[in-house]
N, C-alpha and C positions, 0 to 999 in steps of 0.2 A: 504493499499499499503506500502511495506517495502522496503528498501535498505540495500543489502549486509548483510541481517541476516539469517543466514542458518548453517547448520553444516559446520565443517572446511573442506575446499577445494571446497565448492559449494557457489558461489556468486549470489544471487538473485537479480535480477532487479525489479520484480514486481510480486505482489500476487493481484489477483482480481476475479471478476466473472461478468458474464452477463447471459441475458435470450434471448432465440433465438425461432423464430417461434411463433405459437399461433394465435389467431384471437379473435374479439370481438363477445361475444353473449349477446343478449337482452333479459331480461326476463320481463314479465308483467303478471299481474292478481295475483300477490302474496300478500297475507294479509298482512297488517302493523301490527306490534307486539310491545307490550310494554315488553322491557326486561332489566334487570340489567346488563349492559354491563361491567361495572367497578366494581371491587370488593369493597364492602362497599358503593357504590354508589347507588343514586336513579335509578329507573327505567326510560327509555326514549323511545321514538318510533324508532323502526328500519323499514326502508321501504328497502325490499329486490328486489325491481323492478329496472331495470336499465341495465348497462351494465357491463360485466364481460370480463375479458381477461382470455382464456382458450386455452390449447393445447401447451403451452410453455414448453422449455427444460430450466434446469439451467446448467450452466457450469462454474466450478472454474478452474482458470488456475494458475500456477506458472512458470515464465520465469527466464531463467538464464542470467546473464550478457553477457556470451559468451557460448552458447550451443554447446555442441559437435557435434550434430547431425543437418542435415538442415531440419528436420521436427521433429514435436513433437510427443509425444505419447497422444492418446486420449483413455480413458476408459468407456465403456458402462457396466452397471449392469446387473444382472439377475432378474428373476422374483421375485416380493414381496420385492425387496432390492433398494438400493440407491448408490449413488457414495461412500457413507461411507465404502462400503465392500472393496475399494481399498486404504483407508487412514491407517488403522492399522488391525492387526489381534484380534481376540476376546480375545487373552490372552495378548495383549498389546504391541507385538512387531510392528515394522514399516511395512506399507502394500507395495504394489507393486508401489503404487505412489512415495512412498520414494527409493525404489529401481532403478526405472528408472530415477527419478530426479538425484539421485546420479551417475547413470552411464552417465548423460550428456544432457538427454533430458528435453525440456520444456514439461510440462505435463497439460492435460485438462481432469477434472473428470467431468462426467456428471450425473445429475438427469434426467432421462426420465420425458415426460410428465406424470402429474398424481402422481410422486413420489417426496418424501422429499421436498426439497426446491423449485420444480418447482410448487408445490403446486396442489391442485385438485379442481373440480368444484361441484356445486350442482347435485345431480340426484333424481329424474328422469328428472329434468328440463333441464340439460345440457348433463350430461351423461345418457344414455338411461337405463343403469342398476345398480345395487348396486356392490360394490366391492367385491371381495373374500379376505379372509384373511389365511395366512399360519401359521399353528400351528408347536409347536416343535415337536409333533408326526409325522407329514408328513414330515418335514425337515430331521428328524433323519434318515427315509429310503430313501427320494429322493435325500438327499445329500449324501448317501450312507456312512454314519457314521457307520451304523450297520443294521442288519434285522430290519423289522418293530416291531416284537415282543421283539426286544431288548430294546426298549425304555421304560422309566419308569419316573414318575415324580420326583421321589427321584434319585439325581445324582448318589447316592451309587449303585443304583440296575440297572443302564443302562450297557448293554452289547454291546460294539463296536465290529466291525470285528476285527480278530486277525490282529496285528501289524498295526492298524489305527493309522495315524499321526496327526489326527485332535485332537487340545487340548481340551480334554473332559471338563476340568475345565472352558472353555470359551463357552462350548455350549449354555447355556442360555443367555449368552452375544450376541451371534450370534442371537438367537430370538429377543433379543431387537432391532435389526436393522429391521425387518420386518414391512412392511407398507402395506397398502391397495393397492390393484392392480386390473385393469380392464383388461379383456382379449379380448376386441373387439377394442382396439385402435392402433393395430400396424401400419396401415397407417398414422395416424395423429403423431405418435411417430416418425416415420421416417422423416416425413415432418419437424418435429421440429429439429431432428437431422441434416438433410440436410441443414437447415437455419444456424446452428452452424457450419457446416463444411464449408459453404460459407465465414464466418468470418474469420475461422482458417487458411483457405488453407489446402493443402494435409497432411494428418497425419498417422502415424503408429497405426491403431486401435487395441486394445486390448479388447474383447467383451467376456462376460460370460453367458452360459446358454441361456434364453431368448435373452439377448443382442447379443450372438453369432448368434443366428436364424437370428435376425434383421441385423446383420453385413454381414452375406452372402448375403442376399437380398440388402442391400445396394450397396454392391460391384458390383454385378449384374446390377443394375440400374444406379449406378454413379461411375465407377472405377476411374473418375478424381479426386475424392476426397480421395484416398487412396495410400501411398507408400506400404502398405502391411496391412493385415488383419490376426490377431491372434484370432481364435475362440477357446476359451476353453470350451471344453464340450457343444457345441451348441445344443439346443434344438430343433433338426428337422433341415430341410433346405427346401428352397423354390423349386419349381418344375422346374423353369427355371433359367439356369445360366446366361442367357443374355451375357453381356461383362465381367464377373468377370474373365475370362481367361487373362484379361489385368492386373490383380493384383496378386502379390504372397500371397499364403495364406499358415498359419501354422494353424494346427487343433490338438488341445490337447486333449488326453485321458487318464483317471485315472483309479484306481483300481476298481474292484468288479462291473464292468459293467453287469456281467452276473447274479448277485444277484438282478437285478432290472428290470423288465420286461419293463417299460417305457424307460428306458435307452438303453436297447437292441434295440427297434424299433427306438428311436432316433438315435443312432449309424448307424443302417442299412440305414436310409434315407441321413445321411450325408456322409457316404462311398459311397453311390450311386451317390450323387452330387459330390463329389470328383472326382469319376471315369469320370464323364461328363466333368469336367474342364480340367482333364489330356487328355481326347480325344480331346479337343478343343486346345491343346498345352499349357495349363496352367501350372505355377509353383505352385504345391501342395506338401507340405511336411508334414507328419504325424509324430507327436510327441505323441507315445504310450508309455506312461511312464512304465507300467508294462514289455513291451517287451524290454524295454531298461534296466530292472533290478530294475527299480525304484518303489517299491512297498509300499503300505499303504496310498497312497492319495486318498482323498474324492472328491466329486463333487466340492469342493471349494478348489483348491490347494493353491490358493494366501493367504489361511488361515492355512494350515496345517504347521506341525513342520519344515518341509523342503521348506517352500515356497520360500527362497532365491534360493534354488537348481534350482526349476522349473522355476523361473524368469531368473536365468542364462541361461537355455536351450532356452528360449525364446529369451533374448538378443543376445545369440550366432546365432540364427537363423537371426535376424535382421542384425547383423553385416555381416554375410554372404551374404545376398541379397544386402546389401550396397557395400560390395566388389565386388561382380559379376556385380553390375551395374557399377561401378567405372571402371573396367577391360574392359568391353564390349564395 
């Protein structure tokens, strides 16, 4: 916890964290083992039978003394990533957490179930399957830094898309963020996020990729949790919009989608979903960066060289929604 320790002009009341959601899972029938647990220490018996907490999310918060906005920003990360993606860029610049904190928001940065500081559980004893892991090779093309055949282990041999704004010297540092992920835990992940939201109250949600997909579903099921949803390149959309038309949506798209078949399909799904929301009277705004003349952004615009420019577009949308509500 800190008091009034921050950048000039920002006065912080509290920094902290909490865990939300989860359940107790009990294991039995595990063999007892003799393991050297402590470095340089003797072996001791380790009994893995017993109760485990599983399925929880982790939430880090920073609260202003006097926030400018009456609702905080909450960040949900993408696949194989953690909340670290919002804290700083791979080349060391301040991330979107800092940007929105300095704009006057209280902030909440989440690690989903199974990721980062939320921890993960034994498999196949609790999780039914093994995790999958993201390679640098996959990230190069899926994050649309360049064509798949433009990746090379040697950074000097890598060939990005022309005009790419991703900081190439930080690409391997991006890979250092990647963590194991399970693909079957969407329902439990959302349950843990909902428990976090019950503690925070309504938020402005900024969510990326897989997190954007979850955000669209969350707004459909629980619109009461959200002042607005910013889905940054969501990886597909749920089939049923539910009550999501009650929540303002901003959907952000970046460059070179036509170069990645998976993203062509994801965008088609999300565009169809957005059309459903509009037909239901929803407030949906499309932030298509290339259409605005902003070129070179990858799948991770919060890490690109113009990250603050994109954040500024998001902030302007939030401010417009706030102003419209105040005038209405």
